[in-house]
C-alpha positions in Angstrom: -8.1 -28.3 27.2 -7.4 -28.1 23.5 -11.0 -27.0 22.8 -10.7 -24.4 25.5 -7.4 -23.1 24.1 -9.0 -22.7 20.6 -12.0 -20.9 22.1 -9.9 -18.6 24.2 -7.7 -17.8 21.2 -10.8 -16.9 19.1 -12.0 -14.6 21.9 -8.6 -12.9 22.0 -8.6 -12.3 18.2 -12.2 -11.0 18.3 -11.2 -8.5 21.1 -8.1 -7.5 19.1 -10.2 -6.7 16.0 -12.7 -4.7 18.1 -9.9 -2.7 19.6 -8.2 -2.2 16.3 -11.4 -0.8 14.8 -11.7 1.6 17.7 -8.1 2.6 17.4 -8.5 3.1 13.6 -11.4 5.4 14.1 -9.6 7.4 16.7 -6.4 7.7 14.7 -8.1 8.9 11.5 -10.6 11.2 13.2 -8.6 14.3 12.4 -8.1 13.3 8.8 -4.4 12.4 9.0 -1.8 10.2 10.6 1.4 11.5 12.1 4.7 9.9 13.1 3.8 9.5 16.8 0.5 7.9 16.0 2.1 5.4 13.7 4.7 4.5 16.3 2.0 4.0 19.0 0.1 1.8 16.5 3.2 -0.3 15.8 3.8 -0.9 19.5 0.2 -2.0 20.0 0.5 -4.4 17.0 3.7 -5.9 18.3 2.1 -6.6 21.7 -1.0 -8.1 20.0 1.1 -10.4 17.8 2.8 -11.9 20.9 -0.4 -13.3 22.2 -2.1 -14.5 18.9 -1.6 -15.1 15.2 -4.4 -12.9 13.9 -3.8 -12.6 10.2 -5.2 -9.0 10.0 -2.9 -8.0 12.9 0.1 -9.7 11.2 -0.5 -8.0 7.9 -0.9 -4.6 9.3 2.1 -5.0 11.5 4.2 -6.0 8.5 3.1 -2.8 6.6 3.5 -0.4 9.5 6.9 -1.9 10.4 8.0 -1.4 6.8 6.8 2.2 6.8 8.8 3.0 9.9 11.9 0.9 9.0 13.8 4.2 8.4 12.3 5.8 11.5 10.5 8.3 9.3 6.8 8.2 8.2 6.9 10.1 4.9 3.8 11.7 3.3 3.1 8.7 1.0 3.3 6.3 3.8 1.1 8.5 6.1 -1.5 8.6 3.3 -1.3 4.9 2.7 -1.7 4.1 6.5 -4.6 6.5 6.8 -6.4 4.7 3.9 -5.7 1.3 5.5 -7.1 2.4 8.9 -10.1 3.9 7.2 -10.8 0.6 5.5 -10.4 -1.3 8.9 -12.7 1.1 10.8 -15.4 0.8 8.2 -15.5 4.6 7.6 -16.5 5.8 4.1 -13.5 5.1 2.0 -12.7 4.0 -1.5 -9.7 1.9 -0.3 -11.6 -1.4 -0.9 -12.4 -0.6 -4.5 -10.3 -2.0 -7.2 -8.7 0.7 -9.4 -10.8 1.6 -12.4 -8.6 1.7 -15.5 -11.2 3.8 -17.2 -10.7 6.7 -14.7 -7.0 6.4 -14.0 -4.3 7.9 -16.2 -2.9 4.5 -17.3 -1.6 3.8 -20.8 -4.3 2.5 -23.1 -3.9 -0.2 -24.1 -1.4 -1.1 -21.4 1.6 -2.7 -23.2 3.5 -5.9 -22.5 6.0 -5.4 -19.7 9.7 -6.1 -19.9 11.5 -6.5 -16.5 15.2 -7.1 -17.3 17.0 -3.8 -16.8 13.8 -1.7 -16.7 13.0 0.6 -13.8 9.8 0.5 -11.7 8.3 2.8 -9.1 5.2 1.8 -7.1 2.8 4.4 -5.7 -0.4 4.1 -3.6 -1.4 1.0 -1.7 -0.7 -2.4 -3.4 -2.9 -5.4 -2.9 0.1 -7.7 -3.3 1.6 -6.4 -0.1 4.0 -3.7 1.2 6.1 -1.7 -1.2 9.2 -3.7 -0.2 7.5 -7.0 -1.1 6.7 -5.6 -4.6 10.2 -4.3 -5.0 11.6 -7.8 -4.2 9.5 -9.2 -7.1 11.1 -6.6 -9.5 14.6 -7.4 -8.2 13.9 -11.1 -8.8 12.9 -10.5 -12.4 16.0 -8.4 -13.2 14.3 -5.1 -12.9 15.5 -1.9 -11.0 13.5 -0.2 -8.3 13.5 3.6 -8.8 13.2 6.0 -5.8 11.3 8.7 -7.5 9.7 9.8 -10.8 12.4 10.9 -13.1 12.7 11.3 -16.9 14.5 7.9 -17.0 11.7 6.0 -15.2 10.3 3.2 -17.4 7.2 2.1 -15.4 5.0 3.8 -12.8 2.8 1.1 -11.1 -0.5 2.4 -9.6 -1.4 0.3 -6.5 -4.8 -1.5 -6.7 -6.2 0.8 -4.1 -5.4 4.0 -5.9 -8.9 5.4 -6.5 -10.6 8.0 -8.6 -9.7 10.6 -6.0 -5.9 10.0 -6.6 -5.3 13.7 -7.5 -6.2 14.7 -3.9 -3.8 12.2 -2.3 -0.1 12.9 -1.6 1.0 10.2 -4.1 -1.0 12.1 -6.8 2.1 14.3 -7.3 4.0 11.3 -8.6 1.2 10.4 -11.0 1.0 14.0 -12.2 4.7 14.2 -12.8 4.7 10.9 -14.7 1.8 12.2 -16.8 3.7 15.4 -17.6 6.8 13.5 -18.8 4.6 11.1 -20.8 2.8 14.1 -22.4 6.2 15.5 -23.3 6.9 12.4 -25.3 9.2 10.6 -22.9 8.7 6.8 -22.9 7.4 6.5 -19.3 4.6 4.0 -19.0 1.8 4.1 -16.4 0.2 0.8 -15.5 -2.0 -0.8 -12.9 -0.8 -3.2 -10.2 -3.0 -5.9 -11.7 -1.3 -5.6 -15.1 2.1 -5.6 -13.5 1.3 -8.7 -11.4 0.0 -10.6 -14.4 3.2 -10.1 -16.3 5.3 -10.9 -13.2 3.5 -14.3 -13.0 1.9 -13.6 -9.6 
């Protein structure tokens, strides 16, 4: 009976992944994700989680649930979800590529990071997890989580899955604004998620 249960569980997980791939292709076919599509995906993920503990389903559920926690899918979240679903469906996407510091507008060399009392803003998709999870790390180290790019921002953290095409993404506006302030001589620092994670001890 135990062997059968494990076999059946694996079959359920395999079917879930096949269905998720199909859903991902369908949802991204028009090149964007809207509020209604995200809500439908969330409902499907909740139903799937109730009958298995598929780690891919659980991780995606956590991310989509966080995106819709305020009942609004903003442009950054829609862009992030689109990239995630593109990666799942296997369509051509740069989401799986680690950010290339040579082609991203990060500070060179990236400096040591101070957390206590310093403000941080995350943009793009982070490998460490949903934005809320990254923000909890900042809180735990005495830092402050900013809501937008302002002249007082200390660090803009580029998620690992921000790619060379960042300027075409919705979160590109945050990066461009931070670059503008930096070019004007303001002490805003642009770093990669990997650099942030290393200094956070992750």
